[in-house]
C-alpha positions as CSV (number, residue, x, y, z in Angstrom):
1,M,218.9,-113.4,-1.1
2,L,222.1,-114.7,-0.1
3,P,225.4,-113.2,-1.6
4,D,227.1,-115.1,-4.4
5,I,230.4,-115.9,-3.2
6,T,231.3,-118.3,-6.0
7,I,233.2,-115.4,-7.6
8,L,236.1,-117.0,-5.7
9,G,235.8,-119.8,-8.0
10,P,237.8,-123.0,-6.8
11,Y,238.7,-121.2,-3.7
12,T,235.3,-120.7,-2.4
13,Y,234.9,-123.7,-0.1
14,L,238.5,-123.1,1.2
15,A,237.7,-119.4,1.8
16,T,234.5,-120.0,3.7
17,E,236.4,-122.7,5.8
18,I,239.0,-120.0,6.5
19,M,236.4,-117.6,7.6
20,W,234.5,-120.1,9.9
21,G,237.9,-121.4,11.1
22,T,239.0,-118.0,12.2
23,I,235.7,-117.6,14.2
24,A,236.5,-121.1,15.8
25,V,240.0,-120.2,16.9
26,L,238.6,-116.7,18.2
27,L,236.1,-118.7,20.3
28,L,238.6,-121.2,21.6
29,W,241.0,-118.2,22.5
30,Y,238.1,-116.3,24.1
31,A,237.2,-119.2,26.3
32,D,240.7,-120.4,27.0
33,A,240.1,-123.5,25.5
34,V,242.6,-123.9,22.9
35,R,244.1,-127.2,24.2
36,A,240.7,-128.7,24.8
37,G,239.9,-127.8,21.1
38,A,243.1,-129.3,19.9
39,R,242.6,-132.5,22.0
40,T,239.1,-132.9,20.6
41,V,240.3,-132.4,16.9
42,A,243.0,-135.0,17.4
43,V,240.6,-137.7,18.8
44,L,238.1,-137.0,16.2
45,Y,240.2,-136.5,13.1
46,P,240.9,-140.2,12.2
47,F,237.3,-141.1,12.4
48,A,236.2,-138.1,10.4
49,Y,238.9,-138.5,8.0
50,V,237.8,-142.2,7.2
51,W,234.1,-141.2,7.1
52,D,234.9,-138.3,4.7
53,W,237.2,-140.5,2.5
54,Y,234.4,-143.3,2.3
55,T,231.6,-141.0,1.4
56,L,233.6,-139.2,-1.2
57,E,234.8,-142.5,-2.7
58,V,231.3,-144.1,-3.0
59,G,229.9,-140.8,-4.3
60,V,227.5,-139.6,-1.5
61,F,228.5,-136.0,-2.2
62,A,230.5,-133.8,-4.4
63,I,232.5,-130.6,-3.8
64,P,232.2,-128.6,-7.1
65,M,233.7,-125.3,-5.7
66,R,237.1,-126.4,-4.5
67,T,240.8,-126.0,-5.4
68,G,241.3,-129.7,-6.6
69,V,244.2,-130.2,-4.3
70,E,244.0,-133.6,-2.7
71,L,245.9,-135.0,0.4
72,L,245.7,-138.5,1.5
73,G,242.7,-139.1,-0.9
74,I,240.4,-136.2,0.1
75,P,240.4,-132.7,-0.9
76,I,242.6,-130.4,1.3
77,E,239.3,-128.5,2.0
78,E,237.8,-131.6,3.8
79,H,240.9,-131.8,6.0
80,V,240.2,-128.2,7.0
81,F,236.6,-129.0,7.5
82,I,237.4,-131.8,9.8
83,I,239.6,-129.4,12.0
84,V,237.0,-126.6,11.8
85,V,233.8,-128.3,13.0
86,P,235.1,-129.9,16.3
87,A,237.0,-126.6,17.0
88,M,233.8,-124.6,16.5
89,V,231.7,-127.0,18.7
90,V,234.3,-126.9,21.5
91,G,234.8,-123.1,21.2
92,A,231.2,-122.3,21.3
93,H,230.5,-124.8,24.1
94,E,233.5,-123.4,26.2
95,S,232.6,-119.8,25.4
96,L,228.9,-120.4,26.5
97,R,230.3,-121.9,29.7
98,K,232.5,-119.1,30.4
99,I,229.6,-116.5,29.9
100,N,227.5,-118.5,32.2
101,S,230.1,-119.0,35.0
102,S,230.5,-115.3,35.1
103,K,227.0,-114.5,36.0
């Protein structure tokens, strides 16, 4: 059984994003890939923002455990998500590359 983190109420989604975002940043730092992660986020952010805005607008999904703070038409948590996901992908990829190249 998974732990019930909804005790954080409206900060649940944001708290999990901060946790995973911290891991993403640590992976980027470990792999010396902070610039690559930042570039990837910068390139993907506009596309992800439009996609997120549209899917929320048409009701594809809802986010019940959020702060309710919106910025440019989407929840602040979604802005964080749009940054964390590509950062995690680049961080994991570059960390694996670093590990493999040291063998």
